[in-house]
C-alpha positions in Angstrom: 20.8 -45.8 28.5 21.9 -49.1 27.4 21.6 -52.5 29.5 25.3 -52.5 30.8 24.8 -48.6 32.1 21.5 -49.8 33.7 23.2 -52.8 35.5 26.0 -50.4 36.4 23.2 -47.9 38.0 21.4 -51.0 39.5 24.9 -51.8 40.9 25.5 -48.4 42.7 22.0 -47.7 44.3 22.4 -51.1 45.6 25.5 -50.4 47.8 24.2 -47.3 48.5 21.0 -49.2 50.1 23.3 -52.0 51.1 25.5 -49.2 53.0 22.9 -47.6 54.8 21.1 -51.0 56.1 24.0 -53.7 56.5 26.6 -52.0 57.1 28.6 -49.3 58.3 30.3 -46.5 55.8 33.8 -46.6 57.6 34.3 -50.5 57.0 33.7 -50.2 53.4 36.4 -46.8 53.3 38.7 -49.2 54.9 38.2 -51.4 51.5 38.4 -48.4 49.2 41.5 -47.6 51.0 42.9 -50.8 50.1 41.5 -50.4 46.4 43.2 -47.5 46.1 46.5 -49.1 47.1 46.0 -51.6 44.5 45.3 -49.3 41.9 48.6 -47.0 42.7 50.7 -50.4 42.2 48.8 -50.9 38.9 46.7 -53.5 40.1 42.7 -54.2 39.6 41.3 -52.9 42.5 38.5 -55.3 44.6 35.2 -53.5 45.6 35.4 -50.5 43.4 32.7 -49.7 41.7 33.2 -50.1 37.6 32.2 -46.0 37.2 34.1 -44.9 40.1 37.7 -47.2 38.7 37.0 -45.8 35.0 37.0 -42.2 36.1 40.1 -43.1 38.4 41.7 -44.6 34.9 41.0 -41.4 32.7 42.6 -39.3 35.5 45.8 -41.1 35.8 45.9 -41.1 31.8 45.2 -37.2 31.8 48.5 -36.8 34.4 46.7 -35.7 37.0 48.6 -35.8 40.5 46.7 -37.2 43.2 48.6 -35.8 45.8 49.3 -32.3 44.6 45.3 -30.2 45.6 44.5 -26.7 44.6 41.6 -25.3 42.6 42.2 -24.5 39.1 40.2 -20.9 38.8 39.0 -19.9 35.1 40.3 -16.6 33.9 38.2 -13.4 35.2 37.1 -12.2 32.0 35.8 -16.2 31.3 34.2 -16.5 34.8 32.1 -12.7 34.0 31.2 -14.1 30.7 29.8 -17.6 32.5 27.6 -15.9 35.4 25.9 -13.5 32.7 25.2 -16.2 30.7 24.2 -18.0 33.5 22.3 -15.5 35.5 18.6 -16.8 35.3 20.3 -20.3 36.4 21.8 -18.3 39.6 18.9 -16.7 40.7 16.4 -19.3 40.6 18.8 -22.2 42.0 19.9 -19.8 44.7 16.8 -20.0 47.3 16.6 -24.1 46.4 20.3 -24.6 47.8 19.3 -22.7 50.5 16.7 -24.1 51.2 18.1 -27.7 50.9 20.9 -26.6 53.3 18.5 -26.3 56.2 18.7 -30.4 56.1 22.4 -30.8 56.1 24.7 -28.8 58.4 27.7 -28.2 58.2 27.2 -29.0 54.4 28.3 -27.4 51.0 26.1 -27.3 48.1 27.6 -25.2 44.9 26.2 -24.6 41.6 28.7 -25.3 38.5 27.6 -25.1 34.7 28.2 -27.7 32.6 31.5 -26.9 32.2 32.4 -27.6 36.0 32.9 -24.0 36.5 31.7 -23.4 40.1 29.1 -20.1 39.7 27.6 -20.1 43.0 27.8 -22.0 46.8 26.3 -21.6 50.4 27.3 -23.7 53.3 31.3 -24.7 54.5 33.2 -22.4 51.9 34.7 -25.8 49.7 34.9 -25.0 46.6 35.4 -20.9 45.5 33.3 -19.2 43.0 35.3 -19.7 39.4 37.1 -23.4 40.7 36.7 -25.6 37.6 35.6 -28.9 39.1 35.2 -30.8 35.8 37.1 -34.7 35.9 40.0 -33.5 33.3 41.1 -31.0 35.8 40.3 -31.9 39.5 40.3 -35.7 38.4 37.5 -37.9 40.2 35.1 -36.0 41.9 31.4 -36.3 42.0 30.6 -32.9 39.9 33.4 -34.1 37.7 31.5 -37.5 37.1 28.2 -35.9 36.6 29.0 -34.2 33.9 31.3 -37.1 32.3 28.2 -39.7 33.3 25.3 -36.8 32.7 22.9 -38.6 35.1 22.9 -38.9 38.5 25.8 -40.1 40.9 27.5 -40.2 44.2 30.7 -40.3 45.7 32.3 -41.5 49.1 35.0 -39.7 50.3 37.2 -42.3 49.7 36.6 -42.7 45.8 37.7 -39.3 45.2 41.0 -39.4 43.4 42.6 -36.5 44.5 43.9 -37.8 48.4 43.3 -33.9 49.8 39.7 -35.2 48.8 39.6 -38.6 50.7 41.2 -37.3 53.8 38.4 -34.7 54.5 36.1 -37.3 54.7 33.0 -36.1 53.2 30.5 -38.0 50.5 28.6 -35.9 48.1 25.5 -36.5 45.6 24.8 -34.5 42.0 22.7 -34.5 39.5 22.5 -32.6 36.3 20.4 -29.5 35.5 18.5 -29.8 32.3 16.5 -27.6 30.1 13.7 -28.3 28.4 15.0 -30.3 25.5 17.2 -32.5 28.1 20.5 -30.1 27.7 22.3 -30.0 30.6 22.6 -26.8 32.1 24.3 -26.9 35.1 25.3 -29.0 37.9 24.0 -29.4 41.5 26.6 -30.7 44.1 25.6 -31.8 47.8 28.3 -32.3 50.0 27.5 -33.4 53.6 29.3 -35.3 56.9 29.3 -38.8 56.7 26.3 -38.7 59.9 23.8 -36.8 57.3 24.6 -38.9 54.0 22.2 -41.8 53.3 19.8 -43.6 50.8 17.4 -40.3 50.4 20.1 -37.9 50.4 20.3 -38.9 46.4 17.1 -38.3 46.1 16.8 -35.0 47.8 19.7 -33.7 45.7 18.0 -35.4 42.6 14.3 -33.5 43.4 16.5 -30.3 44.0 17.6 -30.6 40.7 14.9 -31.4 38.8 12.9 -28.3 40.6 16.1 -26.0 39.4 15.2 -27.2 36.1 11.3 -26.8 35.9 11.4 -23.4 37.2 13.9 -22.4 34.5 11.8 -24.3 31.5 8.9 -22.2 33.3 10.6 -19.0 33.5 11.5 -19.7 29.7 8.3 -20.3 28.9 7.0 -17.2 30.7 9.3 -15.4 28.8 8.4 -17.0 25.7 4.8 -16.2 26.3 5.7 -12.3 27.4 8.1 -12.3 24.2 5.4 -13.4 22.0 2.9 -11.1 23.6 5.2 -8.0 22.6 5.4 -8.5 19.2 1.9 -9.0 18.7 0.4 -5.8 16.6 -2.3 -5.4 18.8 -2.9 -5.0 22.3 -3.4 -7.9 25.0 -5.3 -7.8 28.3 -5.4 -11.0 30.6 -8.0 -10.8 33.4 -8.5 -13.5 36.1 -11.5 -14.8 36.9 -11.8 -12.3 39.9 -11.3 -9.3 37.5 -8.3 -8.9 38.2 -5.5 -7.7 35.7 -3.0 -10.5 35.2 -1.3 -8.9 32.3 -1.2 -6.1 30.0 1.6 -6.4 27.0 3.6 -3.3 25.7 1.0 -2.2 22.3 -2.1 -2.3 25.0 -0.6 0.4 27.5 0.1 2.6 24.4 -3.1 2.3 23.6 -4.4 2.9 27.2 -1.8 5.6 28.0 -0.8 3.1 31.2 2.4 3.7 32.6 2.6 2.7 36.3 2.3 -1.5 37.1 -1.3 -1.9 37.3 -0.8 -6.0 37.5 -3.1 -7.6 39.9 -5.5 -4.3 39.9 -9.0 -4.5 39.5 -9.5 -4.1 35.7 -13.0 -2.1 36.3 -11.5 0.1 38.2 -8.1 0.9 36.4 -10.0 1.0 32.8 -13.7 2.3 33.8 -15.7 0.5 30.3 -18.9 1.6 29.4 -22.2 -0.5 30.1 -20.0 -3.9 30.5 -17.9 -5.7 33.3 -14.4 -7.2 32.5 -15.3 -9.8 34.7 -18.4 -10.5 32.7 -17.8 -9.9 29.1 -18.7 -12.8 27.1 -17.0 -14.5 24.0 -17.1 -12.1 21.1 -15.0 -11.1 18.2 -15.0 -7.4 17.1 -17.0 -5.8 19.7 -16.5 -1.8 20.0 -16.1 -0.5 23.7 -15.0 2.9 25.1 -12.6 2.9 28.2 -11.9 6.1 30.7 -8.4 4.7 31.8 -7.4 8.5 33.0 -9.6 11.0 34.5 -10.6 13.1 30.9 -9.1 9.7 28.7 -12.3 8.5 26.3 -10.6 6.0 24.2 -13.0 3.3 21.8 -11.5 0.1 20.7 -12.3 -2.5 19.1 -11.9 -6.6 21.3 -12.3 -9.7 21.1 -12.9 -11.8 24.1 -11.7 -15.7 24.8 -12.8 -16.9 28.1 -10.0 -19.2 29.4 -11.1 -22.7 31.0 -10.6 -20.6 34.9 -13.4 -18.5 33.9 -10.5 -15.4 33.1 -10.6 -13.4 29.8 -7.7 -12.8 27.4 -8.9 -9.3 25.4 -7.1 -8.7 22.2 -8.2 -4.9 21.5 -7.4 -2.6 18.8 -7.3 1.4 18.6 -10.0 2.7 16.5 -7.5 5.0 15.3 -4.9 2.1 14.4 -7.6 0.5 12.8 -8.9 3.9 10.7 -5.2 4.5 9.9 -4.9 0.9 7.9 -8.5 1.8 6.6 -7.2 4.9 4.9 -4.0 2.7 3.6 -6.6 -0.3 2.1 -8.6 2.5 0.6 -6.0 6.0 -0.2 -6.9 8.0 1.5 -4.8 10.4 0.4 -4.7 13.4 -1.7 -2.1 13.6 -5.2 -2.3 17.1 -6.4 -0.8 20.4 -5.5 -1.0 24.0 -6.6 1.9 24.1 -8.8 -0.3 20.7 -10.7 -2.8 23.3 -11.6 -2.4 24.1 -15.4 -3.4 27.6 -16.0 -1.8 31.4 -16.4 -5.0 33.3 -17.1 -5.2 36.2 -14.9 -8.6 34.9 -13.3 -6.8 31.1 -12.8 -4.1 33.1 -10.9 -6.3 34.9 -8.8 -8.2 31.4 -7.9 -4.9 29.9 -6.9 -4.0 32.3 -4.9 -7.3 32.8 -3.1 -6.9 29.0 -2.8 -3.2 28.7 -1.2 -4.7 31.7 1.4 -7.8 29.6 2.0 -4.9 26.1 2.7 -3.3 28.4 5.2 -6.4 28.4 7.7 -8.2 25.8 8.8 -11.6 27.2 8.1 -14.5 25.3 6.1 -14.4 25.9 2.8 -17.0 26.0 -0.3 -15.7 25.1 -3.9 -18.4 26.0 -6.3 -18.5 25.9 -10.2 -19.5 24.0 -13.1 -18.8 20.0 -13.5 -15.5 19.3 -14.8 -13.9 22.6 -13.4 -11.6 20.7 -11.2 -13.2 21.6 -8.0 -11.6 18.1 -6.7 -8.2 18.8 -7.9 -8.4 22.3 -5.9 -9.5 20.9 -2.9 -6.4 18.1 -2.6 -4.1 20.9 -3.1 -5.8 22.8 -0.2 -5.1 19.8 1.6 -2.1 19.4 1.1 -1.4 22.9 1.4 -2.5 23.2 4.8 -0.6 22.0 8.3 -3.4 18.5 7.9 -1.3 17.4 4.8 0.3 14.9 6.7 -3.2 13.7 7.6 -6.0 11.6 5.6 -7.5 12.8 2.8 -10.7 11.5 1.7 -13.5 12.8 -1.0 -17.2 11.6 -0.9 -19.9 12.1 -3.2 -23.0 12.9 -1.6 -24.7 12.5 -4.7 -23.4 8.9 -5.8 -24.1 7.5 -2.2 -28.0 6.0 -1.5 -30.6 8.0 0.2 -30.7 5.3 2.9 -26.9 5.4 2.9 -25.7 8.5 3.6 -25.7 8.8 7.6 -24.1 5.1 7.8 -21.2 6.3 5.1 -20.2 9.7 6.9 -21.2 8.4 10.6 -20.4 5.3 10.8 -22.7 2.5 12.6 -22.6 0.2 15.6 -22.5 -3.8 15.7 -25.8 -4.3 15.1 -27.5 -1.1 14.0 -29.5 -2.0 11.5 -30.3 -5.5 9.9 -27.6 -6.1 7.2 -25.1 -4.2 9.3 -21.3 -5.2 9.2 -20.6 -7.2 12.1 -18.6 -4.9 14.7 -19.9 -1.9 13.1 -17.8 0.5 11.1 -16.3 3.5 11.0 -17.9 6.8 8.6 -15.7 9.1 6.9 -15.6 11.6 9.6 -13.7 8.9 11.4 -11.4 7.6 9.2 -10.6 11.6 8.3 -9.9 12.5 11.6 -6.6 14.5 11.7 -7.0 15.4 8.1 -9.5 17.1 5.7 -13.3 15.4 4.5 -14.0 16.5 1.1 -17.8 16.6 0.1 -18.4 16.8 -3.0 -21.8 17.4 -4.6 -22.5 18.5 -1.2 -26.2 20.3 -2.9 -27.5 16.7 -3.5 -27.6 16.0 0.2 -30.7 14.7 1.6 -32.0 17.3 4.6 -32.1 14.7 7.3 -28.3 14.3 6.6 -27.7 17.9 6.3 -28.6 18.5 9.8 -26.4 15.7 11.3 -23.8 17.3 9.1 -24.3 20.7 10.7 -24.2 18.9 14.3 -20.6 17.9 13.3 -19.7 21.1 12.1 -21.3 22.7 15.5 -19.8 20.5 18.1 -17.1 18.5 16.8 -18.4 14.9 17.5 -19.9 12.5 15.4 -22.1 9.9 16.9 -22.2 6.3 15.3 -25.9 5.3 14.3 -26.7 2.9 16.9 -24.6 4.5 19.1 -24.7 6.2 22.5 -21.7 8.2 23.0 -20.5 10.8 20.8 -16.9 10.2 19.2 -14.6 13.5 19.4 -13.2 13.9 15.6 -10.6 16.7 14.5 -11.7 17.1 10.3 -11.9 19.8 7.9 -14.4 20.2 5.7 -13.9 21.0 2.1 -17.7 20.9 0.4 -18.0 21.3 -3.6 -21.1 21.8 -5.9 -22.0 22.6 -9.0 -25.9 23.8 -7.9 -26.9 27.0 -6.6 -27.2 26.6 -2.9 -29.0 30.2 -2.7 -31.5 28.7 -5.2 -31.7 25.6 -3.3 -32.6 27.2 -0.2 -35.3 29.5 -1.4 -37.0 26.0 -2.8 -36.2 23.8 0.3 -34.0 21.9 -0.8 -31.2 22.6 1.3 -30.2 24.2 5.2 -30.0 27.2 4.9 -27.8 27.1 8.3 -25.6 24.7 7.0 -24.7 27.0 4.2 -23.6 29.8 6.3 -21.6 27.0 8.5 -20.3 25.5 4.8 -19.7 29.4 3.3 -16.8 30.9 5.7 -14.5 30.4 2.4 -16.3 30.8 -0.4 -13.7 29.9 -3.6 -15.7 29.9 -7.2 -13.6 27.5 -9.4 -14.2 29.3 -13.7 -15.4 27.3 -16.4 -13.1 27.0 -19.4 -15.1 29.2 -21.2 -14.1 32.3 -19.5 -10.2 32.0 -19.6 -10.0 29.9 -23.1 -6.1 31.2 -23.2 -5.5 28.2 -20.8 -6.9 25.8 -23.3 -3.7 25.6 -25.4 -1.7 25.1 -22.5 -4.1 22.3 -21.0 -4.4 20.8 -24.4 -0.6 20.7 -25.2 -0.9 18.7 -21.2 -3.0 16.3 -22.1 -1.9 15.3 -25.3 1.8 14.6 -23.8 -0.4 13.0 -21.3 -1.9 10.6 -23.3 0.6 9.6 -25.7 2.7 8.9 -22.9 0.1 6.5 -21.7 -0.7 4.7 -25.2 3.2 4.9 -25.9 3.3 6.2 -28.9 5.2 9.6 -30.5 3.5 12.6 -29.0 1.3 14.3 -31.3 1.1 18.5 -32.0 -2.2 20.1 -32.4 -2.1 22.5 -35.6 -2.9 26.2 -35.0 -6.5 25.3 -36.6 -7.2 23.0 -34.4 -6.4 25.3 -31.8 -8.1 27.7 -33.1 -11.4 26.1 -33.1 -11.1 24.3 -29.7 -10.8 28.4 -29.0 -13.9 28.8 -30.5 -16.0 26.0 -28.4 -17.5 27.4 -25.5 -16.9 23.7 -23.6 -20.3 22.6 -21.3 -18.0 20.2 -19.5 -15.2 22.0 -19.2 -11.5 20.6 -18.5 -13.2 16.9 -18.0 -14.6 17.3 -21.9 -11.5 18.7 -23.4 -9.2 15.8 -22.1 -11.7 13.3 -22.9 -11.7 15.1 -26.8 -8.0 15.1 -26.5 -7.3 11.6 -25.8 -11.3 10.6 -28.4 -8.7 12.3 -30.9 -5.5 10.7 -30.5 -7.4 7.5 -30.3 -9.2 7.8 -33.6 -5.9 9.2 -35.4 -3.0 7.6 -36.6 -1.2 10.3 -37.7 0.7 12.8 -35.2 -0.4 16.1 -36.3 -3.8 16.5 -35.4 -5.7 19.0 -37.5 -9.6 20.6 -37.0 -10.1 18.0 -39.8 -9.3 15.1 -36.9 -11.5 16.5 -34.1 -15.2 15.2 -33.0 -18.1 16.5 -34.7 -19.6 18.9 -31.7 -16.5 21.2 -32.4 -16.8 21.4 -36.1 -20.8 21.9 -36.0 -20.1 24.8 -33.3 -17.5 26.3 -35.5 -19.8 25.6 -38.8 -22.8 27.4 -36.9 -20.7 30.4 -36.1 -19.7 31.0 -39.3 -23.2 31.0 -41.0 -23.9 34.1 -38.8 -23.5 36.9 -41.1 -20.5 39.4 -40.1 -22.9 42.3 -39.8 -25.2 40.2 -37.2 -22.1 39.4 -35.1 -22.8 42.3 -32.6 -26.2 41.4 -32.1 -26.2 37.9 -32.0 -26.3 36.2 -28.4 -24.8 32.9 -27.0 -28.7 31.9 -27.2 -28.8 32.3 -30.8 -25.4 30.2 -31.1 -26.7 27.6 -28.8 -29.8 27.5 -31.0 -28.5 27.6 -34.2 -26.0 24.8 -33.6 -28.6 22.5 -32.2 -30.8 23.3 -35.3 -27.6 22.3 -37.5 -27.2 19.2 -35.3 -30.5 17.8 -35.9 -30.2 18.8 -39.4 -27.3 16.5 -39.7 -28.1 13.8 -37.5 -32.1 13.7 -39.4 -34.0 14.3 -36.5 -32.2 11.3 -34.2 -32.1 12.9 -30.7 -29.7 10.1 -29.2 -27.1 11.1 -31.6 -27.6 14.7 -31.4 -27.2 14.3 -27.8 -24.4 12.6 -27.5 -22.5 14.6 -30.4 -23.4 18.1 -27.9 -22.2 16.0 -25.4 -25.7 16.2 -23.1 -28.0 13.9 -21.8 -31.2 13.5 -23.6 -32.9 15.3 -20.9 -30.9 18.1 -21.0 -31.4 18.4 -25.0 -35.5 18.2 -24.8 -35.3 21.3 -22.0 -33.1 23.1 -24.6 -35.3 22.3 -27.7 -38.8 23.5 -25.9 -36.8 26.8 -24.1 -35.9 27.6 -28.0 -39.6 26.0 -29.3 -37.2 23.5 -31.6 -39.4 20.6 -32.9 -37.4 17.0 -33.9 -40.7 15.8 -35.6 -39.8 19.1 -38.0 -36.2 17.8 -39.2 -37.7 14.3 -39.1 -40.2 15.3 -42.0 -37.3 17.5 -43.7 -34.9 14.8 -44.2 -37.5 12.5 -45.4 -38.9 14.6 -47.8 -35.6 15.6 -49.3 
């Protein structure tokens, strides 16, 4: 506000104060009548406030007829738009206007928008809803001046431009209603009889307008806060210091299954938390809590608590199911293989696929047995994708790769502080993460006995208890287990539980080794060639007939996994696109040599053990008794090689001495 405006403002307040205490209003009204006549004659009126004089001039220049009086109404469609846009303002102002009218009998209070359109009034019927009170339409009036000058103003009856308003003999005070940024939203105008209009009336109107502004700002903040809470991707519960529910956002209602309005009710009575009270929850982050919001519902959430200055609690909560979904997305818990992707047209492979498809249609536990490298996980994923759980998670756990001390925590999870080194807030186990889907337990025969007992309970009861937890959690998980061990022999020697074996062996599905379906080798080798060449961005390599013949003569102790490994090794080590038997790795060629050295007349009496012994002896001779190189060539561990040599009575030193003598 500049200095000139401040002076004018002071003069206005000085005048109303002087009229209130030193001179009667009617005497000043007579002076204003003289001033109006002077204005009509084109002279400068004396005793007229400069702001009112300026408004008279603007009204005259607009061509407004001072002696014709009728309210101009805005169009109906425009009025509906104004009323809709300002519905919150009208709702808040209505009660305040009614209270203000109680101090002004026979008065009139009207509310307009920032353009002067009347939206609501109470008291005497002076300004109808829809009437436009802007200065450019109705000439000098209190509401129009407030809009024009954007400040608290007052108008005495004789200061109005319209004669009908001067004759009416009522005084007015108007104050702007602003938003949080100080932008005018509307105007509150009080019209009163002279006996009820005085110096304090201006302050009353201004206080009422500011009260409306503050409530609008407060409502805006509340709506903004609610919008923020509703947009949060987690539940938020606000509890007062007395333990009553103050606020509950949409996501929290969804987590807890709350439909009715529970505000102002006791939070402990509504949610029934286990072993704690909402009014006494300490500040914390990522704490597990179990709630019972319904007679049969139990919900486990992870919560964080912030204590407000008044002693209340702001509690953010995340449903364990959602956390598990997020974890599953991060760790990639999905099955990508289907039965159509499992190659092999041999009779035994077709029968195995058909049995697996039938297993997929049920929800029973499946035990996959077979040698390492036969593709047991491919069948497990295909069974999952062929079941009604295919939209749920698929998690694979290698029971032999988990350290013995961590098996239980890995499978069943743990609570916060369950053991030294545990993650803050606890962690869900694989059973929880696989809820609604399939859990593939690979190498089940390597699971420790104590973990086998816990697994048996999960299979029997359908519930899991975290380490350090008190309450069991219901889980809906289908188990597909796999092993390359002879579990019956393990049962006999006491390393595997008999009752767990019978619980797992509901549907038994043996996966055939590659050596019993050698007619599938060509299809598999061609597919691996295409896949590996595509990955290496090179031309498709082709296997010659002699190479395929050598592959079919090999026994493939590593099964399909070994076949893929050998194809990849061969392609990487050859520059030509035509792969012959000479390009194949040494173990295949040694095997072929061993077979060719067997006399034809002895073939009928020749056994697989004899061939294996011969192959080891040939390889020992080739490698001059170097056990490490022999083990690599035969694709065996050194321990397995030593066991086989001991079984066949082969001494490596004999070949070392033989090569030395030579």
